[in-house]
N, C-alpha and C positions, 0 to 999 in steps of 0.2 A: 927141455927147451923152456925158456922163461915165458911167462904169460905175455901176450901181446897187450901193450898199453893202448887203451882206447883214447884217442885224442880228438874224437868228434866233439865239436862245440855242442854244449847242452841245448842250444836253441834248435839244432837239428836232431840231436838224440831224442829229445822229448817232443818233437813235432808230431802231432797225431797223423796216423796213416789212413784212418777211417773216420767217417762223419761222426759216428757214435762216440769217438774218443775225444772230440773237441769239447772244450769247456767254454760255456757262454754262447751267446747269439742263438738261443734255442729256436726261436721262430724261423730264422734264416736257415738253420741246419735242417729243420723239418721240411722246408720247401725244397732244399737240395736233395733230400731223400726221395721226395716225390718225383723229381726229375730223373733220378737214377732208376726208380721203379718203372717209369713210363718209357725210359730210353729216348726221351725228348725234352727239349728245353729251349727257351728264347735266348737272345743275346742277354747278358747280365752286366749290370753296372754295380760293383761293390764300392761303396763310398764309406769313408770313416778314417779315423786317425791311425797312425802307424802302430803296429804291434797288437792290433785287435783281431787278427785272424783272417784277413782277406786272402793272403797267399796260402795259408794253411787250409782254408775252406776249399780253395780252387784245387789244390793238390789232392786233398782227400776225395773230392768229387771225381777227379780224373782217375784216381786209383780204383774207385768203385765202378766207374763206367767201363774202363779199359783193362784193368788188371795188369798182366805182364806186358801188354802192348801200349802202356801209358806213354812211354818215351817216343813211340812212333806217332801217336795220336794227339800229343800235347805240345804246343809250341809256346815257351815262356820267353817273354821280352820285357825289358824295362825301358819305358819311353823316355825316361830322363837321360839315358845313355846316348840314345840316338833320336833326336827330336825332329828331324826333317821329313819332308814329304817322300823322299827316296826310300825311306824305310818301309812306309806303308805300301809303296808301289813295288817294292823289291821283295824282301824276305817274307813279309805277310802274305802278299799276293801269290808268291810262288808255293807257299805252304797251303794257302786256302784253296787253291784251284785243284789239288790232288784229292782223290777219294779216300775215305777212311778204310783201314784194313781190318778193323775189329768188327765185332757183331753189333756195334752201335753205328747208325748211319751218318754220323758226322764226327768231325774232329773238333778239338778245342784250341783256341789261341788265347792265351792269357797275357794281356798287355797291362803291366803294372805301371803306376804313376802316369796314367793316360792323360791326367790333367796338365801335364808338362808339355804335351804335344802342341805345336803351333796350330793356329786356326786352319791354315791350309792343309796341314797334315791330318787334322780331324775331318775336314771335308772329304779328303781322299779316302780316309778310313771308312767314313759313312758309305761311300759308293761301293767300297770293297765288301763291306758287311752285307749290302743289298745283293751284290752280284753273286756271291758264293754262299748265300744262306742255305742252300740245299745240301752243302757238304761240310760247312764249318759254322761253329758258333763261337762268338767272342765273349770273353769275360774281361771287362775293363776295371782295373783297380785305380782308385782315386782318392786322394786325401780330401779334395774339395769338389763335390759334384758340380758346383756353380761354375767351374772352369771347363766343364764339358758342354760343348755346343748343343743347343736344343734339339736339332735333328738326330743326333746320336742318342741323347736321352730318351727321346720318344720311341726309339727302336729297341730299347732295353727294359728289362724288369729291373728296377732299382732296389737294391738292398742296402740298408744303412746300418753299418757296424758301429757298435758303441764300445767305450772303454769297459773293461771287466769290473764287476763289483768286488767289494772287499771279501765276500764269501767265495767268489770264484777264484780270487787270488789265493786265499787260504787253501782251497781245494788243490790247486795246482802245486803250491809250495809243499803241501803235505805228500802229494804223489811223488815229487822229486826226492824229498827228504827220506821217505820209506825206501825208495829204490837205491839211493846213495848212502844210506846208513848215517844220515845227518840228525842232529838234535837241534830243535828250534824251540826256544821259549816264547812266551807271549809277547815280551818286549821286542824280540827279534822279528816276530811275525808282524807286529804293528810297524816296525821300521821297514820291512819289505813292502808293505801296503803303501807306505809314504813314498818311498823312493821309486816305486814302479808306476805309481799314478794310473793304475788301470792298464798299463801296457805290459803284455805277456813277455815280450822280448826283453824288456828292462828287468822284469822280475827274474827271469831265468838267468840272464847275465849277472845280476846282482848275487844270486844264490851261488853260481859257479865261482864267482870271484871271492866271495866270503868263505866258501868251502876250501879254497886253496890255502887259506890261513889256518883253518881248524875244522874238524868234523862237528864241533859244537858251534852252531851259528849264533852269533851274538849281535846285539844291537850295535856295538862299537864297530865290529868287523863290517857290518853292512854299510854303515855310514862312511867308514874308511874307504871301502872299495868304490862306493858310489860317488864319492867326493861331493856329497850334498850336505848343506847346512841343516842342522837339526831344527825342528819346529821351535824349541826353546831359544835357540840362538837367533832365529829370525825375529821372534818377539822382542828379544833384547835389543836387536839393531833397530827395530821400529821405535822402541821406547826411547833409545838414544836420539833418534831423529826428531821425535816429537818434543824431547826435552831440549833440543837445540845443541846437542853435543856431537 
């Protein structure tokens, strides 16, 4: 029988399963490890740009808290899909009111893009967070913490995620290259740093796209897949503009 082809997107294939596997956000990860050790935690607000690890950190935390029972003890929702107050009063409340079945005395609700919730929905969410705090903890993901109402922020420990450093980008690209049998030269690595802009998801997608063209990752293939202008081209355009051309 022919080997089964793995069609898993690399963003999922290389998503860390444990907190120790996460690259970057060191101080945040250390705090999450403490929550796992104590089997207790407050509500959390993960604020920061896309692709910097908010969802990954949540899933890794849930894996370590619940193990095989993760799917029963974690509810994932994206607030940008369903923005109204009915979502808070419906799905979230139904899940929050039931007791956890694992050896951890609470369940988790991860509400991504919570900053897209309406003010009324956030107010309803605040009341739900208070009402079911004995059985449920919330993790709210937001690109902009300023869009989260004050009463919710005051009930959460706020963790601010940042873009990955060049060194962290290089570490992840090296990990993927070793596993996939890819060759990456210095120019290609610099191109990956440039097109990813500190966003892990952009990095992994760029690598997978370039790898479809060749096992030898080149600067040309990266820019071709990413459809990004090179720094040199941008400087030339700026010079033309300054010269009135």
